[in-house]
DSSP file (Angstrom, degrees, kcal/mol; ACC not computed):
  #  RESIDUE AA STRUCTURE BP1 BP2  ACC     N-H-->O    O-->H-N    N-H-->O    O-->H-N    TCO  KAPPA ALPHA  PHI   PSI    X-CA   Y-CA   Z-CA
    1    1 A X    >         0   0    0      0, 0.0     3,-2.3     0, 0.0     2,-0.5   0.000 360.0 360.0 360.0 107.8   26.2   -7.0   18.6
    2    2 A X  B 3   +a   31   0A   0     28,-3.3    30,-2.6     1,-0.3    31,-0.9  -0.508 360.0  18.0 -67.1 116.7   22.8   -6.0   19.9
    3    3 A X  T 3  S-     0   0    0     -2,-0.5     8,-0.3    12,-0.2    -1,-0.3   0.371 112.3-109.8 102.9  -4.0   23.4   -3.0   22.1
    4    4 A X  S <  S+     0   0    0     -3,-2.3     2,-0.5    12,-0.1     6,-0.0  -0.454  78.2   2.0  81.9-158.4   26.9   -2.2   20.8
    5    5 A X    >   -     0   0    0      1,-0.2     3,-2.1    -2,-0.1    27,-0.0  -0.571  61.7-147.4 -69.6 117.7   30.1   -2.7   22.7
    6    6 A X  T 3  S+     0   0    0     -2,-0.5    -1,-0.2     1,-0.3     4,-0.1   0.574  94.8  65.2 -65.3  -7.4   29.3   -4.2   26.0
    7    7 A X  T 3  S+     0   0    0      2,-0.1    -1,-0.3     3,-0.0     2,-0.1   0.532  97.4  67.3 -90.4  -7.0   32.2   -2.3   27.5
    8    8 A X  S <  S-     0   0    0     -3,-2.1     3,-0.1     1,-0.2     2,-0.0  -0.331 104.5 -53.4-101.5-175.3   30.5    1.0   26.8
    9    9 A X        -     0   0    0     -2,-0.1    -1,-0.2     1,-0.1     2,-0.1  -0.332  62.8-104.7 -62.9 140.0   27.4    2.8   28.1
   10   10 A X        -     0   0    0      1,-0.1    -1,-0.1    -3,-0.1     3,-0.1  -0.415  38.7-119.9 -63.9 132.9   24.2    0.8   27.9
   11   11 A X        -     0   0    0     -8,-0.3    -1,-0.1    -2,-0.1    -7,-0.0  -0.254  35.4 -87.8 -69.0 163.3   21.9    2.0   25.1
   12   12 A X     >  -     0   0    0      1,-0.1     4,-2.6     4,-0.0     5,-0.2  -0.229  38.8-108.1 -61.6 160.1   18.5    3.2   25.8
   13   13 A X  H  > S+     0   0    0      2,-0.2     4,-2.6     1,-0.2     5,-0.3   0.916 119.8  50.0 -57.8 -42.6   15.7    0.7   25.9
   14   14 A X  H  > S+     0   0    0      1,-0.2     4,-2.9     2,-0.2     5,-0.3   0.964 112.4  46.4 -63.5 -50.4   14.3    2.0   22.6
   15   15 A X  H  > S+     0   0    0      1,-0.2     4,-1.9     2,-0.2    -1,-0.2   0.894 113.0  50.4 -57.8 -39.5   17.7    1.7   20.9
   16   16 A X  H  X S+     0   0    0     -4,-2.6     4,-2.0     2,-0.2    -1,-0.2   0.937 113.8  43.3 -62.1 -49.3   18.3   -1.7   22.3
   17   17 A X  H  X S+     0   0    0     -4,-2.6     4,-2.6     1,-0.2    -2,-0.2   0.927 115.7  48.0 -67.3 -44.9   14.9   -3.1   21.2
   18   18 A X  H  X S+     0   0    0     -4,-2.9     4,-2.3    -5,-0.3    -1,-0.2   0.855 108.6  55.8 -64.5 -31.2   15.1   -1.5   17.7
   19   19 A X  H  X S+     0   0    0     -4,-1.9     4,-0.7    -5,-0.3    -1,-0.2   0.927 108.8  46.9 -64.3 -47.1   18.6   -2.8   17.3
   20   20 A X  H >X S+     0   0    0     -4,-2.0     3,-1.8     1,-0.2     4,-1.0   0.957 111.0  51.8 -61.6 -48.2   17.4   -6.3   18.0
   21   21 A X  H >< S+     0   0    0     -4,-2.6     3,-0.6     1,-0.3     4,-0.4   0.871 105.9  54.7 -56.9 -39.6   14.5   -5.9   15.6
   22   22 A X  H 3< S+     0   0    0     -4,-2.3    -1,-0.3     1,-0.2    -2,-0.2   0.689 112.6  44.1 -64.1 -20.1   16.9   -4.7   12.9
   23   23 A X  H X< S+     0   0    0     -3,-1.8     3,-2.4    -4,-0.7    -1,-0.2   0.534  82.1  97.7-101.9 -12.9   18.9   -7.9   13.4
   24   24 A X  T << S+     0   0    0     -4,-1.0    -1,-0.1    -3,-0.6    -2,-0.1   0.836  91.6  39.1 -52.2 -39.7   16.0  -10.5   13.5
   25   25 A X  T 3  S+     0   0    0     -4,-0.4    -1,-0.3    -3,-0.1     2,-0.2   0.151  97.6  95.5-103.0  21.4   16.4  -11.5    9.8
   26   26 A X  S <  S-     0   0    0     -3,-2.4    34,-0.1     2,-0.2    71,-0.1  -0.653  93.2 -97.3-101.1 166.9   20.1  -11.4    9.7
   27   27 A X  S    S+     0   0    0     -2,-0.2     2,-0.3    33,-0.1    33,-0.0   0.791  97.0  19.9 -62.0 -34.5   22.2  -14.6   10.2
   28   28 A X        -     0   0    0     -5,-0.1     2,-0.4     2,-0.0    -2,-0.2  -0.931  56.2-150.4-137.4 158.5   23.0  -14.3   13.9
   29   29 A X        +     0   0    0     -2,-0.3     2,-0.4     2,-0.0    -9,-0.0  -0.999  20.4 171.1-123.3 128.9   21.9  -12.5   17.0
   30   30 A X        -     0   0    0     -2,-0.4   -28,-3.3     0, 0.0     2,-0.4  -0.965  20.3-147.4-138.4 122.8   24.4  -11.7   19.7
   31   31 A X  B     -a    2   0A   0     -2,-0.4   -28,-0.2   -30,-0.2     3,-0.1  -0.692  16.4-176.9 -90.8 137.7   23.5   -9.6   22.7
   32   32 A X  S    S+     0   0    0    -30,-2.6     2,-0.3    -2,-0.4   -29,-0.2   0.595  84.1  28.7-101.6 -18.3   26.2   -7.3   24.2
   33   33 A X  S    S-     0   0    0    -31,-0.9     2,-0.4   -17,-0.1    -1,-0.1  -0.845  89.0-118.2-127.1 166.2   23.7   -6.3   26.9
   34   34 A X    >   -     0   0    0     -2,-0.3     3,-2.2    -3,-0.1     4,-0.2  -0.851  16.9-124.2-111.2 146.9   20.8   -8.2   28.3
   35   35 A X  G >> S+     0   0    0     -2,-0.4     3,-2.0     1,-0.3     4,-0.7   0.823 107.1  65.2 -56.8 -31.6   17.1   -7.2   28.1
   36   36 A X  G 34 S+     0   0    0      1,-0.3    -1,-0.3     2,-0.2     4,-0.1   0.520  80.8  79.8 -74.1  -1.3   16.6   -7.4   31.8
   37   37 A X  G <4 S+     0   0    0     -3,-2.2    -1,-0.3     2,-0.1    -2,-0.2   0.587 106.7  32.1 -68.4 -11.5   19.1   -4.5   32.1
   38   38 A X  T <4 S-     0   0    0     -3,-2.0     2,-0.3     1,-0.3    -2,-0.2   0.665 117.7 -67.4-112.6 -89.0   16.0   -2.4   31.1
   39   39 A X     X  -     0   0    0     -4,-0.7     4,-2.0     1,-0.1    -1,-0.3  -0.911  47.7 -80.6-155.7-176.5   12.6   -3.7   32.3
   40   40 A X  H  > S+     0   0    0     -2,-0.3     4,-2.5     1,-0.2     5,-0.2   0.849 122.5  57.3 -64.5 -35.0   10.0   -6.5   31.8
   41   41 A X  H  > S+     0   0    0      2,-0.2     4,-2.4     1,-0.2    -1,-0.2   0.897 106.7  48.9 -63.7 -40.7    8.6   -5.0   28.7
   42   42 A X  H  > S+     0   0    0      2,-0.2     4,-2.9     1,-0.2     5,-0.2   0.909 110.1  52.0 -61.6 -43.9   12.1   -5.2   27.1
   43   43 A X  H  X S+     0   0    0     -4,-2.0     4,-2.6    -8,-0.3    -2,-0.2   0.944 112.2  46.2 -59.4 -48.3   12.5   -8.8   28.2
   44   44 A X  H  X S+     0   0    0     -4,-2.5     4,-2.1     2,-0.2    -2,-0.2   0.912 114.4  45.8 -60.2 -48.4    9.1   -9.7   26.6
   45   45 A X  H  X S+     0   0    0     -4,-2.4     4,-2.2     1,-0.2     5,-0.2   0.952 115.1  48.2 -61.1 -50.4    9.8   -7.9   23.3
   46   46 A X  H  X S+     0   0    0     -4,-2.9     4,-2.2     1,-0.2    -2,-0.2   0.872 109.8  50.7 -62.4 -38.5   13.2   -9.4   23.1
   47   47 A X  H  X S+     0   0    0     -4,-2.6     4,-2.2    -5,-0.2    -1,-0.2   0.935 110.3  51.8 -64.8 -43.3   12.0  -12.9   23.9
   48   48 A X  H  X S+     0   0    0     -4,-2.1     4,-2.0     1,-0.2    -2,-0.2   0.909 114.6  41.4 -59.6 -46.2    9.4  -12.5   21.1
   49   49 A X  H  X S+     0   0    0     -4,-2.2     4,-1.9     2,-0.2    -1,-0.2   0.767 111.1  54.4 -79.7 -24.9   11.9  -11.4   18.5
   50   50 A X  H  X S+     0   0    0     -4,-2.2     4,-1.8    -5,-0.2    -1,-0.2   0.888 110.7  48.2 -67.9 -37.6   14.6  -13.9   19.5
   51   51 A X  H  X S+     0   0    0     -4,-2.2     4,-2.7     2,-0.2    -2,-0.2   0.903 108.6  54.6 -66.3 -41.9   11.9  -16.6   19.0
   52   52 A X  H  X S+     0   0    0     -4,-2.0     4,-1.2     1,-0.2    -2,-0.2   0.897 105.2  52.6 -59.6 -38.9   11.0  -15.0   15.6
   53   53 A X  H >< S+     0   0    0     -4,-1.9     3,-0.6     1,-0.2    -1,-0.2   0.929 109.9  48.7 -58.1 -46.5   14.6  -15.3   14.6
   54   54 A X  H >< S+     0   0    0     -4,-1.8     3,-1.7     1,-0.2     4,-0.3   0.873 105.1  58.8 -60.2 -37.6   14.6  -19.0   15.5
   55   55 A X  H 3< S+     0   0    0     -4,-2.7     3,-0.4     1,-0.3    -1,-0.2   0.815 108.6  45.2 -64.8 -27.2   11.4  -19.5   13.6
   56   56 A X  T <X S+     0   0    0     -4,-1.2     4,-2.4    -3,-0.6    -1,-0.3   0.158  78.3 112.9-102.8  22.2   13.1  -18.3   10.4
   57   57 A X  H <> S+     0   0    0     -3,-1.7     4,-2.4     1,-0.2     5,-0.2   0.849  75.3  53.6 -60.4 -36.4   16.3  -20.4   10.9
   58   58 A X  H  > S+     0   0    0     -3,-0.4     4,-2.7    -4,-0.3    -1,-0.2   0.921 110.7  46.5 -66.0 -41.3   15.5  -22.6    7.9
   59   59 A X  H  > S+     0   0    0      2,-0.2     4,-2.3     1,-0.2    -2,-0.2   0.882 112.5  50.5 -67.2 -37.3   15.2  -19.5    5.7
   60   60 A X  H  X S+     0   0    0     -4,-2.4     4,-2.0     2,-0.2    -2,-0.2   0.903 111.8  46.8 -65.9 -40.9   18.4  -18.0    7.1
   61   61 A X  H  X S+     0   0    0     -4,-2.4     4,-3.1     2,-0.2     5,-0.2   0.922 111.2  52.3 -66.0 -44.2   20.3  -21.2    6.5
   62   62 A X  H  X S+     0   0    0     -4,-2.7     4,-2.3     1,-0.2    -2,-0.2   0.932 110.7  47.7 -58.1 -44.5   18.9  -21.5    2.9
   63   63 A X  H  X S+     0   0    0     -4,-2.3     4,-1.9     2,-0.2    -1,-0.2   0.873 112.2  49.1 -63.5 -38.9   20.0  -17.9    2.2
   64   64 A X  H  X S+     0   0    0     -4,-2.0     4,-2.0     2,-0.2    -2,-0.2   0.908 110.8  50.3 -66.8 -41.1   23.4  -18.6    3.6
   65   65 A X  H  X S+     0   0    0     -4,-3.1     4,-2.6     1,-0.2    -2,-0.2   0.904 110.8  49.8 -61.8 -39.1   23.8  -21.8    1.6
   66   66 A X  H  X S+     0   0    0     -4,-2.3     4,-2.7    -5,-0.2     6,-0.7   0.887 107.7  54.7 -65.6 -37.6   22.8  -19.9   -1.6
   67   67 A X  H  X S+     0   0    0     -4,-1.9     4,-1.7     4,-0.2    -1,-0.2   0.893 110.3  44.8 -58.9 -42.4   25.3  -17.3   -0.8
   68   68 A X  H  < S+     0   0    0     -4,-2.0    -2,-0.2     1,-0.2    -1,-0.2   0.925 116.7  46.6 -68.8 -41.7   28.1  -19.9   -0.6
   69   69 A X  H  < S+     0   0    0     -4,-2.6    -2,-0.2    -5,-0.2    -1,-0.2   0.864 135.6   2.9 -72.1 -35.8   26.9  -21.6   -3.8
   70   70 A X  H  < S-     0   0    0     -4,-2.7    -3,-0.2    -5,-0.1    -2,-0.2   0.389  95.5-106.3-137.2   3.6   26.4  -18.7   -6.1
   71   71 A X     <  +     0   0    0     -4,-1.7    -4,-0.2    -5,-0.5    -3,-0.1   0.458  61.9 154.2  89.3  -2.9   27.5  -15.5   -4.2
   72   72 A X        -     0   0    0     -6,-0.7    -1,-0.3     1,-0.1    -2,-0.1  -0.365  50.7-107.3 -61.6 135.6   23.9  -14.2   -3.7
   73   73 A X        -     0   0    0      1,-0.1     3,-0.5    -7,-0.1    25,-0.1  -0.320  12.5-139.8 -61.6 148.4   23.7  -11.9   -0.6
   74   74 A X  S    S+     0   0    0      1,-0.3    24,-2.7    23,-0.1     2,-0.4   0.894 102.3  24.6 -74.3 -40.1   22.1  -13.2    2.4
   75   75 A X  S    S+     0   0    0     22,-0.2    -1,-0.3   -12,-0.1    22,-0.2  -0.686  85.2 176.7-123.3  77.9   20.5   -9.8    3.0
   76   76 A X        -     0   0    0     -3,-0.5    20,-3.0    -2,-0.4     5,-0.0  -0.334  37.9 -94.4 -77.3 162.3   20.3   -8.0   -0.3
   77   77 A X    >   -     0   0    0     18,-0.2     3,-1.6     1,-0.1     4,-0.2  -0.297  41.4-105.8 -68.6 162.6   18.7   -4.6   -0.7
   78   78 A X  G >  S+     0   0    0     16,-0.4     3,-1.8     1,-0.3     4,-0.4   0.798 116.5  69.9 -66.1 -28.6   15.0   -4.6   -1.8
   79   79 A X  G >  S+     0   0    0      9,-0.4     3,-0.8     1,-0.3    -1,-0.3   0.655  78.2  85.1 -64.2 -12.2   15.9   -3.6   -5.4
   80   80 A X  G <  S+     0   0    0     -3,-1.6     3,-0.4     1,-0.2    -1,-0.3   0.833  85.5  54.0 -50.4 -37.8   17.4   -7.1   -5.7
   81   81 A X  G <  S+     0   0    0     -3,-1.8    -1,-0.2     1,-0.3     2,-0.2   0.763 128.5  11.9 -76.3 -24.5   14.0   -8.4   -6.6
   82   82 A X    X   -     0   0    0     -3,-0.8     3,-2.2    -4,-0.4    -1,-0.3  -0.678  62.1-171.1-152.3  92.1   13.5   -5.9   -9.5
   83   83 A X  T 3  S+     0   0    0     -3,-0.4    -3,-0.1     1,-0.3    -4,-0.1   0.503  88.1  59.5 -64.9  -0.8   16.6   -4.0  -10.6
   84   84 A X  T 3  S+     0   0    0     -5,-0.1     2,-1.1     1,-0.0    -1,-0.3   0.440  76.4 105.3-102.6  -1.7   14.4   -1.8  -12.8
   85   85 A X    <>  -     0   0    0     -3,-2.2     4,-1.5    -6,-0.2     3,-0.1  -0.692  50.0-171.1 -85.9 100.8   12.3   -0.5   -9.9
   86   86 A X  H  > S+     0   0    0     -2,-1.1     4,-0.9     1,-0.2    -1,-0.2   0.835  83.2  56.9 -65.8 -33.6   13.5    3.0   -9.4
   87   87 A X  H >4 S+     0   0    0      1,-0.2     3,-0.8     2,-0.2     4,-0.4   0.921 104.9  52.3 -60.3 -42.6   11.5    3.5   -6.1
   88   88 A X  H >4 S+     0   0    0      1,-0.3     3,-1.5     2,-0.2    -9,-0.4   0.882 102.0  60.0 -66.5 -35.1   13.2    0.4   -4.6
   89   89 A X  H 3< S+     0   0    0     -4,-1.5    -1,-0.3     1,-0.2    -2,-0.2   0.817 101.8  54.0 -60.1 -30.9   16.6    1.9   -5.4
   90   90 A X  T << S+     0   0    0     -4,-0.9     2,-0.6    -3,-0.8    -1,-0.2   0.492  86.8  96.5 -85.9  -3.6   15.9    4.9   -3.2
   91   91 A X    <   +     0   0    0     -3,-1.5   -13,-0.2    -4,-0.4   -12,-0.2  -0.781  38.7 163.1 -90.3 120.6   15.0    2.8   -0.2
   92   92 A X        +     0   0    0     -2,-0.6    -1,-0.1     1,-0.1    -4,-0.0   0.446  65.4  58.4-115.5  -2.0   18.0    2.5    2.2
   93   93 A X  S    S+     0   0    0     11,-0.0     2,-0.3     2,-0.0    12,-0.1   0.107  93.0  69.8-119.2  24.5   16.4    1.3    5.4
   94   94 A X        +     0   0    0     10,-0.2   -16,-0.4    -3,-0.1     2,-0.3  -0.912  57.4 173.6-127.1 159.1   14.6   -2.0    4.3
   95   95 A X  E     -B  103   0B   0      8,-2.1     8,-3.1    -2,-0.3     2,-0.3  -0.972  22.9-115.0-157.2 170.2   16.3   -5.2    3.3
   96   96 A X  E     -B  102   0B   0    -20,-3.0     2,-0.6    -2,-0.3     6,-0.2  -0.732   5.7-144.0-107.2 158.0   15.6   -8.8    2.4
   97   97 A X  E >> S-B  101   0B   0      4,-2.3     4,-1.5    -2,-0.3     3,-1.3  -0.991  84.9 -42.0-106.8 112.3   16.4  -12.2    3.9
   98   98 A X  T 34 S-     0   0    0    -24,-2.7   -22,-0.4    -2,-0.6    -2,-0.1  -0.489 104.6 -55.9  67.2-135.9   17.0  -14.2    0.7
   99   99 A X  T 34 S+     0   0    0     -2,-0.2    -1,-0.2    -3,-0.1     3,-0.1   0.151 131.5  55.8-123.1  17.3   14.3  -13.2   -1.8
  100  100 A X  T <4 S+     0   0    0     -3,-1.3    53,-3.3     1,-0.2     2,-0.5   0.626  91.0  64.3-124.9 -20.1   11.2  -13.9    0.2
  101  101 A X  E  <  -BC  97 152B   0     -4,-1.5    -4,-2.3    51,-0.2     2,-0.5  -0.934  57.5-165.4-116.4 127.0   11.3  -11.9    3.5
  102  102 A X  E     -BC  96 151B   0     49,-3.0    49,-2.4    -2,-0.5     2,-0.4  -0.953   6.5-164.3-110.4 116.5   11.3   -8.1    3.5
  103  103 A X  E     -BC  95 150B   0     -8,-3.1    -8,-2.1    -2,-0.5    47,-0.2  -0.881  11.5-180.0-104.6 134.6   12.3   -6.4    6.9
  104  104 A X  E     - C   0 149B   0     45,-2.6    45,-0.5    -2,-0.4   -10,-0.2  -0.571  15.8-175.6-128.6  68.4   11.5   -2.7    7.4
  105  105 A X        -     0   0    0     -2,-0.2     2,-0.4   -12,-0.1    43,-0.1  -0.243  32.0-105.4 -70.3 153.9   12.8   -2.0   10.9
  106  106 A X        +     0   0    0     41,-0.2   -84,-0.1     1,-0.1    -1,-0.1  -0.647  41.2 169.0 -78.1 130.7   12.3    1.4   12.6
  107  107 A X        +     0   0    0     -2,-0.4     2,-0.5     2,-0.1    -1,-0.1   0.359  46.0  90.3-126.1   3.8   15.5    3.3   12.5
  108  108 A X  S >  S-     0   0    0      1,-0.0     3,-1.8     3,-0.0    -2,-0.0  -0.891  82.1-110.5-102.5 128.5   14.5    6.8   13.6
  109  109 A X  T 3  S+     0   0    0     -2,-0.5     3,-0.1     1,-0.3    -2,-0.1  -0.323  98.9   8.0 -56.4 135.1   14.5    7.7   17.3
  110  110 A X  T 3  S+     0   0    0      1,-0.3    -1,-0.3     2,-0.0     2,-0.1   0.390  90.4 143.6  76.6   0.1   11.0    8.1   18.7
  111  111 A X    <   +     0   0    0     -3,-1.8    -1,-0.3     1,-0.1     3,-0.1  -0.466  26.6 176.6 -75.8 143.6    9.3    6.9   15.7
  112  112 A X  S    S+     0   0    0     -2,-0.1    31,-3.7     1,-0.1     2,-0.3   0.192  72.6  27.0-124.0   6.5    6.1    4.8   16.2
  113  113 A X  E     -D  142   0B   0     29,-0.3     2,-0.3    30,-0.1    29,-0.2  -0.948  66.7-172.0-154.8 168.4    5.2    4.5   12.5
  114  114 A X  E     -D  141   0B   0     27,-1.5    27,-2.4    -2,-0.3     2,-0.3  -0.975  28.5-104.5-163.5 157.0    7.2    4.5    9.3
  115  115 A X  E     -     0   0B   0     -2,-0.3     2,-0.4    25,-0.2    24,-0.2  -0.654  37.1-167.1 -81.7 140.3    6.8    4.5    5.5
  116  116 A X  E     -D  138   0B   0     22,-2.3    22,-3.7    -2,-0.3     2,-0.5  -0.997  12.0-151.5-133.8 139.0    7.4    1.2    3.8
  117  117 A X  E     -D  137   0B   0     -2,-0.4     2,-0.5    20,-0.2    20,-0.2  -0.936   8.5-165.1-109.4 123.5    7.9    0.3    0.1
  118  118 A X  E     -D  136   0B   0     18,-2.9    18,-2.2    -2,-0.5    17,-0.6  -0.941  15.3-139.5-104.8 126.0    6.9   -3.1   -1.1
  119  119 A X  E     -     0   0B   0     -2,-0.5    15,-0.3    16,-0.2     4,-0.1  -0.101  49.1 -53.7 -68.8 177.0    8.2   -4.1   -4.5
  120  120 A X  E    S+     0   0B   0     14,-0.1    15,-0.3    15,-0.1     2,-0.2  -0.159  97.3  59.7 -59.2 148.3    6.1   -6.0   -7.0
  121  121 A X  E    S-D  134   0B   0     13,-1.5    13,-3.3    -3,-0.1     2,-0.6  -0.666  91.5 -60.8 127.1 175.5    4.4   -9.1   -5.9
  122  122 A X  E     -D  133   0B   0     32,-0.4    32,-3.2    11,-0.2     2,-0.4  -0.900  52.7-167.5-101.9 121.5    2.0  -10.3   -3.3
  123  123 A X  E     -DE 132 153B   0      9,-3.2     9,-3.1    -2,-0.6     2,-0.6  -0.895  14.5-144.7-114.7 133.2    3.3   -9.7    0.3
  124  124 A X  E     -DE 131 152B   0     28,-2.8    28,-2.2    -2,-0.4     2,-0.3  -0.886  24.5-125.5 -97.3 122.2    1.9  -11.1    3.5
  125  125 A X  E  >  - E   0 151B   0      5,-3.4     4,-2.0    -2,-0.6    26,-0.2  -0.498  12.7-147.3 -65.6 122.2    2.1   -8.7    6.4
  126  126 A X  T  4 S+     0   0    0     24,-3.1    -1,-0.2    -2,-0.3    25,-0.1   0.635  94.7  41.3 -69.4 -12.7    4.0  -10.6    9.2
  127  127 A X  T  4 S+     0   0    0     23,-0.4    -1,-0.2     3,-0.1    24,-0.1   0.809 129.4  21.7-101.6 -42.4    2.0   -8.7   11.9
  128  128 A X  T  4 S-     0   0    0      2,-0.1    -2,-0.2     0, 0.0     3,-0.1   0.683  90.0-130.5-103.4 -21.5   -1.5   -8.6   10.5
  129  129 A X     <  +     0   0    0     -4,-2.0    -3,-0.1     1,-0.3     2,-0.1   0.420  58.4 143.4  83.8  -3.4   -1.5  -11.5    8.1
  130  130 A X        -     0   0    0     -6,-0.1    -5,-3.4     1,-0.1     2,-0.5  -0.383  50.0-128.1 -69.9 150.7   -3.0   -9.3    5.4
  131  131 A X  E     -D  124   0B   0     -7,-0.2     2,-0.4    -3,-0.1    -7,-0.2  -0.869  26.3-172.7 -98.1 130.4   -1.9   -9.7    1.8
  132  132 A X  E     -D  123   0B   0     -9,-3.1    -9,-3.2    -2,-0.5     2,-0.6  -0.983  16.6-137.6-127.2 134.8   -0.8   -6.5    0.0
  133  133 A X  E     -D  122   0B   0     -2,-0.4   -11,-0.2   -11,-0.2     2,-0.2  -0.822  36.7-115.6 -97.0 124.5    0.0   -6.3   -3.7
  134  134 A X  E    S+D  121   0B   0    -13,-3.3   -13,-1.5    -2,-0.6   -15,-0.2  -0.545  83.9  70.3-100.4 169.2    3.1   -4.3   -4.7
  135  135 A X  E    S+     0   0B   0    -17,-0.6     2,-0.3   -15,-0.3   -16,-0.2   0.293  83.8 125.7 -78.5 142.0    4.5   -2.2   -5.9
  136  136 A X  E     -D  118   0B   0    -18,-2.2   -18,-2.9    -2,-0.1     2,-0.5  -0.979  55.7-128.7-160.1 145.2    3.1    0.1   -3.2
  137  137 A X  E     -D  117   0B   0     -2,-0.3     2,-0.7   -20,-0.2   -20,-0.2  -0.871  17.6-154.2 -90.3 127.6    4.0    2.6   -0.5
  138  138 A X  E >   -D  116   0B   0    -22,-3.7   -22,-2.3    -2,-0.5     3,-0.6  -0.920  18.7-151.5-102.5 107.5    2.5    1.9    2.8
  139  139 A X  E 3   -     0   0B   0     -2,-0.7   -24,-0.2     1,-0.2   -22,-0.0  -0.600  67.9  -2.2 -83.9 135.7    2.4    5.3    4.5
  140  140 A X  E 3  S-     0   0B   0     -2,-0.3     2,-0.3     1,-0.2    -1,-0.2   0.876  76.6-169.3  54.4  44.9    2.5    5.6    8.3
  141  141 A X  E <   -D  114   0B   0    -27,-2.4   -27,-1.5    -3,-0.6    -1,-0.2  -0.528  31.8-109.8 -63.6 125.1    2.6    1.9    8.9
  142  142 A X  E     +D  113   0B   0     -2,-0.3   -29,-0.3   -29,-0.2    -1,-0.1  -0.383  49.4 162.8 -63.9 126.5    2.1    1.6   12.7
  143  143 A X        +     0   0    0    -31,-3.7   -30,-0.1    -2,-0.2    -1,-0.1  -0.519   7.7 175.5-146.8  72.1    5.3    0.4   14.4
  144  144 A X    >   -     0   0    0      1,-0.1     3,-2.7     2,-0.1   -32,-0.1  -0.215  58.2 -79.6 -65.8 173.1    5.3    1.0   18.2
  145  145 A X  T 3  S+     0   0    0      1,-0.3    -1,-0.1   -35,-0.0   -39,-0.1   0.724 131.9  52.3 -54.6 -29.4    8.2   -0.3   20.1
  146  146 A X  T 3  S+     0   0    0      2,-0.0     2,-0.5     1,-0.0    -1,-0.3   0.276  96.0  88.1 -91.5  13.7    6.9   -3.9   20.2
  147  147 A X    <   -     0   0    0     -3,-2.7     2,-0.6     2,-0.0   -41,-0.2  -0.953  49.8-174.3-118.4 125.5    6.3   -4.0   16.4
  148  148 A X        -     0   0    0     -2,-0.5     2,-0.4   -43,-0.1   -43,-0.1  -0.962  26.2-136.4-105.9 113.6    8.8   -5.0   13.6
  149  149 A X  E     +C  104   0B   0     -2,-0.6   -45,-2.6   -45,-0.5     2,-0.3  -0.585  40.0 153.9 -71.7 129.2    7.3   -4.5   10.2
  150  150 A X  E     -C  103   0B   0     -2,-0.4   -24,-3.1   -47,-0.2   -23,-0.4  -0.988  23.4-160.2-154.5 158.7    8.1   -7.4    8.0
  151  151 A X  E     -CE 102 125B   0    -49,-2.4   -49,-3.0    -2,-0.3     2,-0.5  -0.979  10.3-143.5-142.9 144.7    6.6   -9.1    5.0
  152  152 A X  E     -CE 101 124B   0    -28,-2.2   -28,-2.8    -2,-0.3     2,-0.4  -0.961  21.2-131.0-114.8 128.7    6.7  -12.5    3.2
  153  153 A X  E     - E   0 123B   0    -53,-3.3   -30,-0.2    -2,-0.5     2,-0.2  -0.620  25.9-139.7 -76.9 128.6    6.6  -12.7   -0.6
  154  154 A X              0   0    0    -32,-3.2   -32,-0.4    -2,-0.4    -1,-0.0  -0.540 360.0 360.0 -89.7 157.5    4.0  -15.3   -1.6
  155  155 A X              0   0    0     -2,-0.2    -1,-0.1   -34,-0.1    -2,-0.0   0.495 360.0 360.0 -70.8 360.0    4.6  -17.7   -4.4
C-alpha cells in the first residue's frame, strides 16, 4: 500500500513518492492515498512511475510465472545473481525483479543521491542509458525526488 494505511495520517510528499518508487518493480501497485493530495509535481512523478511499472508488466509476469514453476523469488536480493559476491551480501536496500532488473530506491529521508552496488555483468542505467560494467560501486548516484535508480542486465 503506497502511503501506508489510508485511515492514518497522510505521509509527506517525499515519503509518498519514494514509497511508490520502491514498489515500481514489485508485482503490484496499490495507492492508499492519491498523488493529488500533495501537489502537481507529485502527480507528474507518480504518473511517470506508474507508467514505468506498466512498461515492465511482461517482466513482472515472467518473474511471477517462474516463481510459481520453480520457487524463484519474484524480487530476490542482488546476491541472487552471484552467491559468492561478498559485497552484494552486504547490500540491504537494493533488489531485483527476476534476474535482469536491479532497483536501488532511495530509502533515507532527505537524500538526493545514494551509493549503488552493481554485481558482475553489463548493466544499462535506466535513467541515462549508459552501460556500466560490474562489479562496481557507484558512489553518490544522483537521485533527486523524481529519480528512481534502476538498471537492466544486458545479455
